[in-house]
N, C-alpha and C positions, 0 to 999 in steps of 0.2 A: 504494500500500500504506500506508494511513493508520493506522499503529499508534499514532501520537501525536496523532491528531485524530479523535475519534469523535463523530458527530452525537448530540446530546442528552446527552453525558457530558462532565464537566469533569475533565481529567487534570492532575495537577501537571506543570509544565514539566520536561521531561526524562524523564517516565515513558512507558512503552509499555503498551498494552492487551493483556493475555494472552487476553482473549476473542477479539479480532481475530486474534491469533496462532494460536489453536486453529482458527479458521475457515480460515486459510491452511494449517495442517497438513492439514486435510481436502481442500482444493483441490489441493495438491501431491501428496498420496497418490492422489487420484482420477485425476490426470493420468498418474501412473505405471501405474495399473491399466489404463487405456484406451489407453496409447501416445500421449498427446497432449503436445506440447511447448509450453511456456509462455514467453512474453516478458513479464516482469513490470515494469510501470512503477512506479518508486519515487517520482516526483513528477509533478504535472501542472500545466498552465499556470494554471488558475484559482486555485490556492492563492496565487499571487503576482502576480495581475493585478487591476487596478481597472477594466479596460475590456473585455477579451475573456473570456467565461465567468467573470465576476468572482466569486471566493469570498473575496477579501481581507477584506471586512467581517466574515466569520465566522471568520477565521483566529485561532486562540488565541494566536499570537505577535504579533498586531496590538496595538499599545499601547492602542487604544480598547477592546480586549476583555480587558485585563489582562496583555497581553504586554509586550514591550519594543521592538519594531521600529516606527519611525516611519512607514515606507512599504514597499511591496512590494519595491522594488529593494534595500532594505537587506539582504534575505536573502542576496544574493550576496557581500556584503563584510563583514557583521557577524561578528566572531570567535566570539561565543557561538552564533549560528545555524549557522555552519560546523562548530563542534565537536559540537553536538548532532546535526546531520545525519550527520556521519561516524560518530558512535556508533550511530545508528539503522541505518545501512547495515551496520556491522560486525555488529550483532545479526542482521540479516536474512540475511546471507551465512552466519553461523555456524549459524543454525537450519535454513535450507533449502538451503544450498549442497551438501548431500549428494546431491541428486536430479539424475540425468542428464537428467531431463525438464524442467529449467529451461534453455531454449535460450539465453536472454540476459536480462541485467538492463538495462532501459531507464532510464538515470539521470534523464531528464526528458522527459516527453511534451509536445511543442509548446512548447518553451521560448521560441521566437521570439515568442510571444504574451504573454509576461510583461512587466511594467513595467520590469524590469531588463535587458532584452536588450542595451541599449547598454553594459552593464558586463561583458558576456561576450566574451572573446576567441574568435576563430575558430581553434580548435585542430585541427591535423592530426596525429592521434595515431598513425597507422600501424597502427590496429587494425581487426579485421573490422567491417563495417557492413552494415546493411540499409536499404532504402527502407521505413521503418516505416509510413507511411500514404500511399496514393495512390488517387486516384479522379477521375472527370470532374467538371468544373464543372456546377453545377445538378443533378448526379446522373443525368443522362441517359446511358444506355449500353445497347446491344444485345449487348454482349459484345466489341465490337471494341476498346474502350478497354482492357478487361482483357487482351485478346490482346496489344496493344502493350506494356502494362506488364509482363506476364509475360516476354515474349521479350526486351524491351529490357533488363530487369534481369538476366535469366539470362545475357545476352551482355555484361554489364558486369563490372566487377571487384568488385561487391558479393558478399556471402557467401551469397546465395540470392535467391529470387524476391521481388519487391515484394509488400507486404501490401495487399490491396485493402480499401478503406474499407468498402464495402457488403457485409459478410460475410453478411448475411441473404439475399443473392441466390445464394449459391454452390451451392445445391441445384437451382436452375433449370437446365434443359437447356443453354441457350446459354452459361452461365457454367461449369457443371460440365464441359462438353466442353473448354473452354479449359484447365482444370486437368488433365484427363486427358491431353490432347495434350502439355502441357509436362512432366508427370510421366513420360510414355512416352519422351520425348526424353532426359530425365535418366537414366532407367534404361538405355536402349539405348546411349547414348554413354558410360556409366559415368563421367559427369562428377564425381560426388562423390569417386571414388577416384583422380582424376588430379591430381597435384601439378604446380606450375609452369605452370599455364595462364596465358596472357597474350593481350592483344588482337592481332589481325593485320589488316593492311590488305588489302583485296581489290579488284582491278580487275575491273570487269564490262563485258563487251561483249555486245550483243544486236542482233538484226536490227531490232526495233521498240522504240520508247521511249514511255513513258507520262509523265503529269504528275508533277512532283516537288513534294511537299507538305512544307513545313517549318513549324515553330511555335516560339514562344518558350518557354523552359523556366523563366524566372524569374518572380518575383512583383512586388509593389509595391516600388519603390525606384529608386535611381539606376542607370544603366547603366555597366558598366566599359568598354564600347566601343559605338560607334554605326555602325561600318562592318563589313559582313560580305561575304565572298566565297563565292559558290556554286561549289564545285570541280567538275571534270568527273565525279568519282565520285558527286556528289550531296551530299557532306558540306558542312556550313556551320559551320566552326570558330567557337566562341563563342556559337552560338545557344542553347545550354543555359542561359546566364546572361542572355539577353536578356529584359527584363521584358515581361510580357504586357499591361501597362497603358501605353498611349501617351498621355502627358499633354499638356495644353494650357497656356494662360497661367496658369491657376490654380495650377499646380505647375511653374513654369518651371525649377526646379532639378532636376527629375527627368527621366525619359526622354521627350523631346519629338519626336525625329526619328531616322531611321536611313536608311542607304543599303545597297544590295546591288549588288555587282559581279557581273555575269552574262555568260555567253557563250552565245548561242543558235546552235546549229548550223543551224537553219532558223527562219523566222519563227514566232512563237508568241504566247502570252499570259502576262501576269503578273496574278495575282488576289490580292486581300486580303480575308479574311473577318473580319467584325466580329461579335462575340457580345454585347457589352454596352456601354452608353453611360452616362456619369454624368448626373445630373439637371441639371447646369449646362449640358449640351450640348457639342458638339464639332464640329470641321470638319476632315475628313480630306482631305489633298492627296497625290496621287501624281505624281511627276515622272519624266521620262525624259531622261537626259543634261542635267539642269538645267532642263528646261522642263516646266511643269505640263501634265499630260495628262488628269487626272481629279480632280474635287472632289466631296465629299459633305458636305452640311450635316446635322447632327443637332440638332434644336431642343431647347431646355431643357424640362424637365418638372418635375413635383412629386416625382419619385423617380428613382433609377437604373432603367434599362430594359434588358431583354433583347431582343436583335435577332438576326436571321439574314440578314445582308446581305453580298454579295460585290461588290467593285469590280474590274472587269477593264480592262486596257489591252493594246493590241496592241504587240508588241515585234519590230522587224525582226531579221533575221539579223545576227550579229556581237557585238562587245563593247559593253556598255552599263552605265550607272550608273542604277539605279532608286532613287528616293527616296520616303520615306514620312514624313509629318509631320502633326501635329495643331496647327492654328493657332486652334482654338476655345478655349473657356473651361476645359474639364476633360477627363477621360480617356475613352478607348475601350478595350475589351478585344478583342484580335484573336487569332485562332486559326489558325492555318493548319493456315498452320501449323495449320491448323484441325483436322485429324482425328488427328494424332499417329501416322500410319502411315508406316513406312519404305518407301522405293522402291528401296533398294539391297540389299546392298552392291555397290560398284563398285571394282575393282582398277585402280590407275593406277601409272605409274612416273615418276620424276623424277630427272634427273641431279644429281650433287652440285653445289650452288650454283645450280641452275637453278630455274625457276618451275614450280609445280604448276598444270597446265592441266586444268580440269574442265568438261565439258559438262553443263548442267543440264536437267532437264525444263522444260516451259513453266511459268512462274511468274506467277500472276494477281495475287498480293498480296505474299507473302513466303515464305521457305522457310528451314529450319534444316538444318545439316549438321555433321558432325564428321569429322575426319581422324585416323587413327591409323596407326602403323607398327610 
């Protein structure tokens, strides 16, 4: 919401554009007329970035443009910048805070891409939150990524479903059906009106077992841990923070290797899927109980390359330690409810302090359920 930065117009420092404000008046009013809820981003990354979507060269607070900030990161600590930003936010809330169709104020969109990210503390505010942007790498999706994003976020402690980046696909049948199914579940379960919901651990027993797929949830950076345990339930604590870039000698201080503690009830396989390789090349090594069992060379090229490669190793029955490392020059990227129709209800009984035992229909991929009393 650039009230103080208008393309082609020079505003005095500290002034706000009433022409822009009137356009926002119309936008907020139209949202109310059509029942559309808005999440309004107050800042975006490009304003204070010289590298990613860089708009810093055009920023009116840039000293080279007549402002007073020497660098983009000064925005986060400069007293004058802080005071002016607070004053702008106060004006915005005073003018449009009346509308119940403003769902949320997004203080900063993609702040992690600004030059000043190292000056921002990681705050845990105890406030409602959303997954503001989510989408598949390279943009490829047949609806299955959206499916996982919707249901994963609905079953988390976020305040609603994740916002899919590729909004222009949502009218297409494979994507619209995913939204209808999730909306149907929310309606039938009366989830919005239920207070005190909290996560519950579920133990699953079934006659047949399928492959367990896990994937890293983190991005570029150091790893807070490098050893992960695959629990009998299929959970892998800590995998959400595991970086998806497995680095080589070119970034020796980052995420170079990891191990998985596993228990195989029967002989099986362990597979690693690789989606992208740095232009400097890489060398991926898989070990079983400390011994190398598979190696894949990725030669250097003139640019980063997208690949679709799986490395498989056989794993005997029992407890094992599986290692994954990149001994090459640079990084590789590795990746490892459909209709919305209710099949119940089913009435069950449980003794005080006992376990709730439920038999499910056949599950091909996943299923959602709610329990009420």
